[in-house]
N, CA, C and O atoms as a Maestro MAE file, in Angstrom:
{
 s_m_m2io_version
 :::
 2.0.0
}

f_m_ct {
 s_m_title
 :::
 protein
 m_atom[276] {
  # First column is atom index #
  i_m_mmod_type
  r_m_x_coord
  r_m_y_coord
  r_m_z_coord
  i_m_residue_number
  s_m_chain_name
  s_m_pdb_residue_name
  s_m_pdb_atom_name
  i_m_atomic_number
  :::
  1 25 77.755 89.541 109.569 1 A "UNK " " N  " 7
  2 3 77.737 89.990 110.833 1 A "UNK " " CA " 6
  3 2 79.106 91.162 110.812 1 A "UNK " " C  " 6
  4 15 80.179 90.682 111.179 1 A "UNK " " O  " 8
  5 25 79.107 91.874 110.617 2 A "UNK " " N  " 7
  6 3 80.092 93.363 110.839 2 A "UNK " " CA " 6
  7 2 80.777 93.125 112.258 2 A "UNK " " C  " 6
  8 15 81.856 93.707 112.377 2 A "UNK " " O  " 8
  9 25 80.557 92.737 112.832 3 A "UNK " " N  " 7
  10 3 81.090 92.539 114.781 3 A "UNK " " CA " 6
  11 2 81.270 91.031 114.501 3 A "UNK " " C  " 6
  12 15 80.930 90.723 115.643 3 A "UNK " " O  " 8
  13 25 81.430 90.281 114.140 4 A "UNK " " N  " 7
  14 3 81.770 88.801 113.687 4 A "UNK " " CA " 6
  15 2 81.067 88.437 115.388 4 A "UNK " " C  " 6
  16 15 81.731 88.042 116.346 4 A "UNK " " O  " 8
  17 25 80.017 88.628 115.378 5 A "UNK " " N  " 7
  18 3 79.686 87.992 116.933 5 A "UNK " " CA " 6
  19 2 78.580 86.701 116.514 5 A "UNK " " C  " 6
  20 15 77.975 86.260 117.491 5 A "UNK " " O  " 8
  21 25 78.384 86.315 115.723 6 A "UNK " " N  " 7
  22 3 77.244 85.523 114.935 6 A "UNK " " CA " 6
  23 2 77.979 84.852 114.157 6 A "UNK " " C  " 6
  24 15 78.608 85.528 113.342 6 A "UNK " " O  " 8
  25 25 78.225 82.939 114.101 7 A "UNK " " N  " 7
  26 3 78.350 82.477 112.759 7 A "UNK " " CA " 6
  27 2 77.524 82.582 111.636 7 A "UNK " " C  " 6
  28 15 76.322 82.346 111.761 7 A "UNK " " O  " 8
  29 25 78.030 82.924 110.479 8 A "UNK " " N  " 7
  30 3 76.667 82.803 109.968 8 A "UNK " " CA " 6
  31 2 77.408 81.884 108.369 8 A "UNK " " C  " 6
  32 15 77.380 82.149 107.168 8 A "UNK " " O  " 8
  33 25 77.831 81.085 108.949 9 A "UNK " " N  " 7
  34 3 78.500 79.622 108.045 9 A "UNK " " CA " 6
  35 2 77.248 78.820 107.991 9 A "UNK " " C  " 6
  36 15 77.250 78.498 106.803 9 A "UNK " " O  " 8
  37 25 76.319 78.358 108.442 10 A "UNK " " N  " 7
  38 3 74.918 77.945 108.601 10 A "UNK " " CA " 6
  39 2 73.734 78.899 108.135 10 A "UNK " " C  " 6
  40 15 72.633 78.366 107.994 10 A "UNK " " O  " 8
  41 25 73.838 80.036 107.925 11 A "UNK " " N  " 7
  42 3 73.020 81.032 107.376 11 A "UNK " " CA " 6
  43 2 72.690 80.361 105.800 11 A "UNK " " C  " 6
  44 15 73.498 80.115 104.905 11 A "UNK " " O  " 8
  45 25 71.127 80.157 105.819 12 A "UNK " " N  " 7
  46 3 71.287 80.316 104.050 12 A "UNK " " CA " 6
  47 2 71.277 81.001 103.226 12 A "UNK " " C  " 6
  48 15 71.264 80.716 102.029 12 A "UNK " " O  " 8
  49 25 71.280 81.799 103.605 13 A "UNK " " N  " 7
  50 3 71.150 83.343 102.844 13 A "UNK " " CA " 6
  51 2 72.889 83.471 102.115 13 A "UNK " " C  " 6
  52 15 73.240 83.852 100.998 13 A "UNK " " O  " 8
  53 25 73.959 82.816 103.670 14 A "UNK " " N  " 7
  54 3 75.485 82.896 103.094 14 A "UNK " " CA " 6
  55 2 75.764 82.122 102.876 14 A "UNK " " C  " 6
  56 15 76.915 81.929 103.268 14 A "UNK " " O  " 8
  57 25 75.205 81.077 102.196 15 A "UNK " " N  " 7
  58 3 75.651 79.827 101.761 15 A "UNK " " CA " 6
  59 2 76.811 80.064 100.598 15 A "UNK " " C  " 6
  60 15 77.988 79.788 100.832 15 A "UNK " " O  " 8
  61 25 76.432 80.529 99.496 16 A "UNK " " N  " 7
  62 3 77.454 81.086 98.214 16 A "UNK " " CA " 6
  63 2 78.444 81.604 98.569 16 A "UNK " " C  " 6
  64 15 79.509 81.358 98.003 16 A "UNK " " O  " 8
  65 25 78.337 82.635 99.814 17 A "UNK " " N  " 7
  66 3 79.579 83.052 100.393 17 A "UNK " " CA " 6
  67 2 80.653 82.211 100.946 17 A "UNK " " C  " 6
  68 15 81.808 82.205 100.519 17 A "UNK " " O  " 8
  69 25 80.149 81.413 102.044 18 A "UNK " " N  " 7
  70 3 80.849 79.751 102.514 18 A "UNK " " CA " 6
  71 2 81.491 79.500 101.667 18 A "UNK " " C  " 6
  72 15 82.656 79.872 101.528 18 A "UNK " " O  " 8
  73 25 80.619 78.546 100.633 19 A "UNK " " N  " 7
  74 3 80.883 78.040 99.331 19 A "UNK " " CA " 6
  75 2 82.524 78.735 98.959 19 A "UNK " " C  " 6
  76 15 83.599 78.207 99.242 19 A "UNK " " O  " 8
  77 25 82.338 79.897 98.336 20 A "UNK " " N  " 7
  78 3 83.207 80.243 97.506 20 A "UNK " " CA " 6
  79 2 84.720 80.780 98.647 20 A "UNK " " C  " 6
  80 15 85.877 80.698 98.237 20 A "UNK " " O  " 8
  81 25 84.457 81.161 99.680 21 A "UNK " " N  " 7
  82 3 85.896 81.528 100.581 21 A "UNK " " CA " 6
  83 2 86.236 79.699 100.978 21 A "UNK " " C  " 6
  84 15 87.434 79.437 101.085 21 A "UNK " " O  " 8
  85 25 85.598 78.935 101.109 22 A "UNK " " N  " 7
  86 3 86.284 77.325 101.272 22 A "UNK " " CA " 6
  87 2 86.542 76.788 100.170 22 A "UNK " " C  " 6
  88 15 87.134 75.715 100.291 22 A "UNK " " O  " 8
  89 25 86.291 77.172 98.933 23 A "UNK " " N  " 7
  90 3 86.908 76.768 97.684 23 A "UNK " " CA " 6
  91 2 88.704 77.738 97.701 23 A "UNK " " C  " 6
  92 15 89.824 77.304 97.433 23 A "UNK " " O  " 8
  93 25 88.381 78.725 98.008 24 A "UNK " " N  " 7
  94 3 89.443 80.003 98.208 24 A "UNK " " CA " 6
  95 2 90.669 78.862 99.112 24 A "UNK " " C  " 6
  96 15 91.756 78.394 98.772 24 A "UNK " " O  " 8
  97 25 89.883 78.753 100.300 25 A "UNK " " N  " 7
  98 3 91.311 78.180 101.083 25 A "UNK " " CA " 6
  99 2 91.203 76.763 100.716 25 A "UNK " " C  " 6
  100 15 92.393 76.536 100.497 25 A "UNK " " O  " 8
  101 25 90.565 75.595 100.487 26 A "UNK " " N  " 7
  102 3 90.971 74.756 99.570 26 A "UNK " " CA " 6
  103 2 91.973 75.070 98.611 26 A "UNK " " C  " 6
  104 15 92.737 74.112 98.734 26 A "UNK " " O  " 8
  105 25 92.548 75.959 97.554 27 A "UNK " " N  " 7
  106 3 92.871 76.031 96.411 27 A "UNK " " CA " 6
  107 2 94.508 76.862 96.894 27 A "UNK " " C  " 6
  108 15 95.501 76.820 96.167 27 A "UNK " " O  " 8
  109 25 94.464 77.567 98.240 28 A "UNK " " N  " 7
  110 3 95.588 77.829 98.306 28 A "UNK " " CA " 6
  111 2 96.205 76.774 99.681 28 A "UNK " " C  " 6
  112 15 97.431 76.686 99.619 28 A "UNK " " O  " 8
  113 25 95.695 76.122 100.664 29 A "UNK " " N  " 7
  114 3 96.477 74.991 101.468 29 A "UNK " " CA " 6
  115 2 96.630 73.808 99.837 29 A "UNK " " C  " 6
  116 15 97.705 73.391 99.407 29 A "UNK " " O  " 8
  117 25 95.808 73.631 99.470 30 A "UNK " " N  " 7
  118 3 95.694 72.460 98.489 30 A "UNK " " CA " 6
  119 2 96.345 71.207 99.032 30 A "UNK " " C  " 6
  120 15 97.519 70.879 98.861 30 A "UNK " " O  " 8
  121 25 95.250 70.433 99.832 31 A "UNK " " N  " 7
  122 3 95.140 69.379 101.129 31 A "UNK " " CA " 6
  123 2 95.851 68.592 100.710 31 A "UNK " " C  " 6
  124 15 96.753 68.215 101.457 31 A "UNK " " O  " 8
  125 25 95.743 67.965 99.237 32 A "UNK " " N  " 7
  126 3 96.284 66.679 98.708 32 A "UNK " " CA " 6
  127 2 97.313 67.188 98.363 32 A "UNK " " C  " 6
  128 15 97.637 66.696 97.282 32 A "UNK " " O  " 8
  129 25 98.101 68.004 98.736 33 A "UNK " " N  " 7
  130 3 99.816 68.040 98.328 33 A "UNK " " CA " 6
  131 2 100.397 68.176 99.603 33 A "UNK " " C  " 6
  132 15 101.574 68.525 99.697 33 A "UNK " " O  " 8
  133 25 99.270 67.791 101.225 34 A "UNK " " N  " 7
  134 3 99.875 68.226 102.298 34 A "UNK " " CA " 6
  135 2 101.252 67.324 103.099 34 A "UNK " " C  " 6
  136 15 102.237 67.678 103.747 34 A "UNK " " O  " 8
  137 25 100.783 66.220 102.719 35 A "UNK " " N  " 7
  138 3 101.768 65.052 103.109 35 A "UNK " " CA " 6
  139 2 103.224 65.040 102.091 35 A "UNK " " C  " 6
  140 15 104.316 64.520 102.319 35 A "UNK " " O  " 8
  141 25 102.929 65.531 101.349 36 A "UNK " " N  " 7
  142 3 104.159 65.654 100.142 36 A "UNK " " CA " 6
  143 2 105.215 67.178 100.564 36 A "UNK " " C  " 6
  144 15 106.367 67.368 100.172 36 A "UNK " " O  " 8
  145 25 104.641 67.816 101.184 37 A "UNK " " N  " 7
  146 3 105.320 69.060 101.626 37 A "UNK " " CA " 6
  147 2 105.601 68.713 102.749 37 A "UNK " " C  " 6
  148 15 106.776 68.353 102.831 37 A "UNK " " O  " 8
  149 25 104.811 68.633 104.057 38 A "UNK " " N  " 7
  150 3 105.585 67.792 105.083 38 A "UNK " " CA " 6
  151 2 106.922 66.996 104.976 38 A "UNK " " C  " 6
  152 15 107.807 67.170 105.813 38 A "UNK " " O  " 8
  153 25 107.035 66.287 104.135 39 A "UNK " " N  " 7
  154 3 108.118 65.160 103.827 39 A "UNK " " CA " 6
  155 2 108.890 65.956 103.360 39 A "UNK " " C  " 6
  156 15 109.975 65.969 103.941 39 A "UNK " " O  " 8
  157 25 108.742 66.918 102.204 40 A "UNK " " N  " 7
  158 3 110.005 67.724 102.055 40 A "UNK " " CA " 6
  159 2 110.408 68.832 103.147 40 A "UNK " " C  " 6
  160 15 111.335 69.586 102.854 40 A "UNK " " O  " 8
  161 25 109.871 68.952 104.185 41 A "UNK " " N  " 7
  162 3 110.202 70.188 105.255 41 A "UNK " " CA " 6
  163 2 110.831 69.720 105.950 41 A "UNK " " C  " 6
  164 15 110.467 68.865 106.757 41 A "UNK " " O  " 8
  165 25 112.239 70.274 105.787 42 A "UNK " " N  " 7
  166 3 113.536 70.565 107.155 42 A "UNK " " CA " 6
  167 2 113.061 70.445 108.322 42 A "UNK " " C  " 6
  168 15 112.434 71.243 109.019 42 A "UNK " " O  " 8
  169 25 113.611 68.722 108.613 43 A "UNK " " N  " 7
  170 3 113.270 68.283 110.305 43 A "UNK " " CA " 6
  171 2 114.225 68.390 110.971 43 A "UNK " " C  " 6
  172 15 115.315 68.258 110.413 43 A "UNK " " O  " 8
  173 25 114.164 68.707 112.612 44 A "UNK " " N  " 7
  174 3 114.547 69.028 113.429 44 A "UNK " " CA " 6
  175 2 115.238 67.099 114.232 44 A "UNK " " C  " 6
  176 15 114.574 66.125 114.586 44 A "UNK " " O  " 8
  177 25 116.730 67.321 114.220 45 A "UNK " " N  " 7
  178 3 116.691 66.292 115.265 45 A "UNK " " CA " 6
  179 2 115.972 65.846 116.441 45 A "UNK " " C  " 6
  180 15 116.413 66.294 117.499 45 A "UNK " " O  " 8
  181 25 115.201 65.251 116.496 46 A "UNK " " N  " 7
  182 3 114.605 64.511 117.892 46 A "UNK " " CA " 6
  183 2 113.063 65.600 118.152 46 A "UNK " " C  " 6
  184 15 112.497 65.872 119.211 46 A "UNK " " O  " 8
  185 25 112.691 66.082 116.560 47 A "UNK " " N  " 7
  186 3 111.607 66.747 117.061 47 A "UNK " " CA " 6
  187 2 109.866 65.508 117.020 47 A "UNK " " C  " 6
  188 15 109.454 64.465 116.513 47 A "UNK " " O  " 8
  189 25 109.584 66.252 117.641 48 A "UNK " " N  " 7
  190 3 107.634 65.761 118.352 48 A "UNK " " CA " 6
  191 2 106.783 66.525 117.328 48 A "UNK " " C  " 6
  192 15 106.804 67.746 117.485 48 A "UNK " " O  " 8
  193 25 106.264 66.201 116.620 49 A "UNK " " N  " 7
  194 3 104.745 66.148 116.215 49 A "UNK " " CA " 6
  195 2 103.787 66.347 117.354 49 A "UNK " " C  " 6
  196 15 103.806 65.609 118.339 49 A "UNK " " O  " 8
  197 25 102.918 67.385 117.210 50 A "UNK " " N  " 7
  198 3 101.720 67.371 118.576 50 A "UNK " " CA " 6
  199 2 100.616 66.544 117.633 50 A "UNK " " C  " 6
  200 15 99.730 65.889 118.182 50 A "UNK " " O  " 8
  201 25 100.719 66.611 116.285 51 A "UNK " " N  " 7
  202 3 99.348 65.511 115.127 51 A "UNK " " CA " 6
  203 2 99.923 65.843 113.943 51 A "UNK " " C  " 6
  204 15 100.377 66.884 113.469 51 A "UNK " " O  " 8
  205 25 99.750 64.248 113.415 52 A "UNK " " N  " 7
  206 3 100.024 63.971 112.300 52 A "UNK " " CA " 6
  207 2 100.219 65.227 111.501 52 A "UNK " " C  " 6
  208 15 101.417 65.380 111.266 52 A "UNK " " O  " 8
  209 25 99.327 66.361 110.905 53 A "UNK " " N  " 7
  210 3 99.079 67.014 110.020 53 A "UNK " " CA " 6
  211 2 99.426 68.556 110.572 53 A "UNK " " C  " 6
  212 15 98.979 69.602 110.100 53 A "UNK " " O  " 8
  213 25 100.406 68.401 111.776 54 A "UNK " " N  " 7
  214 3 100.220 69.848 112.369 54 A "UNK " " CA " 6
  215 2 101.467 70.513 111.472 54 A "UNK " " C  " 6
  216 15 102.051 69.655 110.810 54 A "UNK " " O  " 8
  217 25 102.052 72.032 111.301 55 A "UNK " " N  " 7
  218 3 102.677 72.554 110.944 55 A "UNK " " CA " 6
  219 2 103.607 73.210 112.122 55 A "UNK " " C  " 6
  220 15 104.480 74.055 111.923 55 A "UNK " " O  " 8
  221 25 103.275 72.702 113.276 56 A "UNK " " N  " 7
  222 3 104.241 73.287 114.551 56 A "UNK " " CA " 6
  223 2 105.025 71.661 115.000 56 A "UNK " " C  " 6
  224 15 104.665 70.587 114.518 56 A "UNK " " O  " 8
  225 25 105.652 71.757 115.570 57 A "UNK " " N  " 7
  226 3 106.641 70.691 116.112 57 A "UNK " " CA " 6
  227 2 107.068 71.379 117.228 57 A "UNK " " C  " 6
  228 15 106.872 72.569 117.471 57 A "UNK " " O  " 8
  229 25 107.967 70.154 118.238 58 A "UNK " " N  " 7
  230 3 108.288 70.257 119.592 58 A "UNK " " CA " 6
  231 2 110.328 70.546 119.417 58 A "UNK " " C  " 6
  232 15 110.666 69.419 119.779 58 A "UNK " " O  " 8
  233 25 111.540 71.209 119.149 59 A "UNK " " N  " 7
  234 3 112.407 71.072 119.725 59 A "UNK " " CA " 6
  235 2 112.854 69.937 120.636 59 A "UNK " " C  " 6
  236 15 112.010 69.499 121.417 59 A "UNK " " O  " 8
  237 25 114.137 69.378 120.636 60 A "UNK " " N  " 7
  238 3 114.541 68.391 121.473 60 A "UNK " " CA " 6
  239 2 114.818 69.445 122.746 60 A "UNK " " C  " 6
  240 15 115.108 68.805 123.757 60 A "UNK " " O  " 8
  241 25 114.804 71.043 122.986 61 A "UNK " " N  " 7
  242 3 114.903 71.494 123.914 61 A "UNK " " CA " 6
  243 2 113.794 72.310 124.664 61 A "UNK " " C  " 6
  244 15 113.803 73.203 125.511 61 A "UNK " " O  " 8
  245 25 112.422 71.309 123.680 62 A "UNK " " N  " 7
  246 3 111.005 72.271 124.154 62 A "UNK " " CA " 6
  247 2 110.927 73.333 123.656 62 A "UNK " " C  " 6
  248 15 110.635 74.224 124.454 62 A "UNK " " O  " 8
  249 25 111.143 73.788 122.113 63 A "UNK " " N  " 7
  250 3 110.752 75.156 121.693 63 A "UNK " " CA " 6
  251 2 109.624 74.742 120.899 63 A "UNK " " C  " 6
  252 15 109.835 73.646 120.380 63 A "UNK " " O  " 8
  253 25 108.991 75.021 120.743 64 A "UNK " " N  " 7
  254 3 108.160 75.297 119.598 64 A "UNK " " CA " 6
  255 2 108.365 75.839 118.240 64 A "UNK " " C  " 6
  256 15 108.839 76.974 118.289 64 A "UNK " " O  " 8
  257 25 108.136 75.338 116.876 65 A "UNK " " N  " 7
  258 3 108.626 75.820 115.724 65 A "UNK " " CA " 6
  259 2 107.407 75.407 114.887 65 A "UNK " " C  " 6
  260 15 106.665 74.442 115.065 65 A "UNK " " O  " 8
  261 25 107.367 76.303 113.982 66 A "UNK " " N  " 7
  262 3 106.230 76.449 112.450 66 A "UNK " " CA " 6
  263 2 107.175 75.692 111.887 66 A "UNK " " C  " 6
  264 15 108.376 75.790 112.139 66 A "UNK " " O  " 8
  265 25 106.787 75.094 111.287 67 A "UNK " " N  " 7
  266 3 107.184 74.289 109.668 67 A "UNK " " CA " 6
  267 2 106.509 75.226 108.465 67 A "UNK " " C  " 6
  268 15 105.345 75.625 108.481 67 A "UNK " " O  " 8
  269 25 107.492 75.494 107.411 68 A "UNK " " N  " 7
  270 3 106.923 76.162 106.939 68 A "UNK " " CA " 6
  271 2 107.121 75.530 105.265 68 A "UNK " " C  " 6
  272 15 108.195 75.617 104.670 68 A "UNK " " O  " 8
  273 25 105.705 74.809 104.584 69 A "UNK " " N  " 7
  274 3 105.088 74.173 103.924 69 A "UNK " " CA " 6
  275 2 106.305 74.631 102.446 69 A "UNK " " C  " 6
  276 15 106.112 74.169 101.322 69 A "UNK " " O  " 8
  :::
 }
 m_bond[275] {
  # First column is bond index #
  i_m_from
  i_m_to
  i_m_order
  :::
  1 1 2 1
  2 2 3 1
  3 3 4 2
  4 3 5 1
  5 5 6 1
  6 6 7 1
  7 7 8 2
  8 7 9 1
  9 9 10 1
  10 10 11 1
  11 11 12 2
  12 11 13 1
  13 13 14 1
  14 14 15 1
  15 15 16 2
  16 15 17 1
  17 17 18 1
  18 18 19 1
  19 19 20 2
  20 19 21 1
  21 21 22 1
  22 22 23 1
  23 23 24 2
  24 23 25 1
  25 25 26 1
  26 26 27 1
  27 27 28 2
  28 27 29 1
  29 29 30 1
  30 30 31 1
  31 31 32 2
  32 31 33 1
  33 33 34 1
  34 34 35 1
  35 35 36 2
  36 35 37 1
  37 37 38 1
  38 38 39 1
  39 39 40 2
  40 39 41 1
  41 41 42 1
  42 42 43 1
  43 43 44 2
  44 43 45 1
  45 45 46 1
  46 46 47 1
  47 47 48 2
  48 47 49 1
  49 49 50 1
  50 50 51 1
  51 51 52 2
  52 51 53 1
  53 53 54 1
  54 54 55 1
  55 55 56 2
  56 55 57 1
  57 57 58 1
  58 58 59 1
  59 59 60 2
  60 59 61 1
  61 61 62 1
  62 62 63 1
  63 63 64 2
  64 63 65 1
  65 65 66 1
  66 66 67 1
  67 67 68 2
  68 67 69 1
  69 69 70 1
  70 70 71 1
  71 71 72 2
  72 71 73 1
  73 73 74 1
  74 74 75 1
  75 75 76 2
  76 75 77 1
  77 77 78 1
  78 78 79 1
  79 79 80 2
  80 79 81 1
  81 81 82 1
  82 82 83 1
  83 83 84 2
  84 83 85 1
  85 85 86 1
  86 86 87 1
  87 87 88 2
  88 87 89 1
  89 89 90 1
  90 90 91 1
  91 91 92 2
  92 91 93 1
  93 93 94 1
  94 94 95 1
  95 95 96 2
  96 95 97 1
  97 97 98 1
  98 98 99 1
  99 99 100 2
  100 99 101 1
  101 101 102 1
  102 102 103 1
  103 103 104 2
  104 103 105 1
  105 105 106 1
  106 106 107 1
  107 107 108 2
  108 107 109 1
  109 109 110 1
  110 110 111 1
  111 111 112 2
  112 111 113 1
  113 113 114 1
  114 114 115 1
  115 115 116 2
  116 115 117 1
  117 117 118 1
  118 118 119 1
  119 119 120 2
  120 119 121 1
  121 121 122 1
  122 122 123 1
  123 123 124 2
  124 123 125 1
  125 125 126 1
  126 126 127 1
  127 127 128 2
  128 127 129 1
  129 129 130 1
  130 130 131 1
  131 131 132 2
  132 131 133 1
  133 133 134 1
  134 134 135 1
  135 135 136 2
  136 135 137 1
  137 137 138 1
  138 138 139 1
  139 139 140 2
  140 139 141 1
  141 141 142 1
  142 142 143 1
  143 143 144 2
  144 143 145 1
  145 145 146 1
  146 146 147 1
  147 147 148 2
  148 147 149 1
  149 149 150 1
  150 150 151 1
  151 151 152 2
  152 151 153 1
  153 153 154 1
  154 154 155 1
  155 155 156 2
  156 155 157 1
  157 157 158 1
  158 158 159 1
  159 159 160 2
  160 159 161 1
  161 161 162 1
  162 162 163 1
  163 163 164 2
  164 163 165 1
  165 165 166 1
  166 166 167 1
  167 167 168 2
  168 167 169 1
  169 169 170 1
  170 170 171 1
  171 171 172 2
  172 171 173 1
  173 173 174 1
  174 174 175 1
  175 175 176 2
  176 175 177 1
  177 177 178 1
  178 178 179 1
  179 179 180 2
  180 179 181 1
  181 181 182 1
  182 182 183 1
  183 183 184 2
  184 183 185 1
  185 185 186 1
  186 186 187 1
  187 187 188 2
  188 187 189 1
  189 189 190 1
  190 190 191 1
  191 191 192 2
  192 191 193 1
  193 193 194 1
  194 194 195 1
  195 195 196 2
  196 195 197 1
  197 197 198 1
  198 198 199 1
  199 199 200 2
  200 199 201 1
  201 201 202 1
  202 202 203 1
  203 203 204 2
  204 203 205 1
  205 205 206 1
  206 206 207 1
  207 207 208 2
  208 207 209 1
  209 209 210 1
  210 210 211 1
  211 211 212 2
  212 211 213 1
  213 213 214 1
  214 214 215 1
  215 215 216 2
  216 215 217 1
  217 217 218 1
  218 218 219 1
  219 219 220 2
  220 219 221 1
  221 221 222 1
  222 222 223 1
  223 223 224 2
  224 223 225 1
  225 225 226 1
  226 226 227 1
  227 227 228 2
  228 227 229 1
  229 229 230 1
  230 230 231 1
  231 231 232 2
  232 231 233 1
  233 233 234 1
  234 234 235 1
  235 235 236 2
  236 235 237 1
  237 237 238 1
  238 238 239 1
  239 239 240 2
  240 239 241 1
  241 241 242 1
  242 242 243 1
  243 243 244 2
  244 243 245 1
  245 245 246 1
  246 246 247 1
  247 247 248 2
  248 247 249 1
  249 249 250 1
  250 250 251 1
  251 251 252 2
  252 251 253 1
  253 253 254 1
  254 254 255 1
  255 255 256 2
  256 255 257 1
  257 257 258 1
  258 258 259 1
  259 259 260 2
  260 259 261 1
  261 261 262 1
  262 262 263 1
  263 263 264 2
  264 263 265 1
  265 265 266 1
  266 266 267 1
  267 267 268 2
  268 267 269 1
  269 269 270 1
  270 270 271 1
  271 271 272 2
  272 271 273 1
  273 273 274 1
  274 274 275 1
  275 275 276 2
  :::
 }
}
């Protein structure tokens, strides 16, 4: 879909492309290593994560920051 108006993810004709793209994303992000990367990420005092696997967190003053694995 050149205009990206329709999701082709469920289209059987696009199954191979979707599988290849999914494999690239998993290879890049390495989800099995996510918790270890999060543990190595420098943390600010009194930060609050929005959800357990977030790469964003809120600083004590309310600013939102992005963690970089």
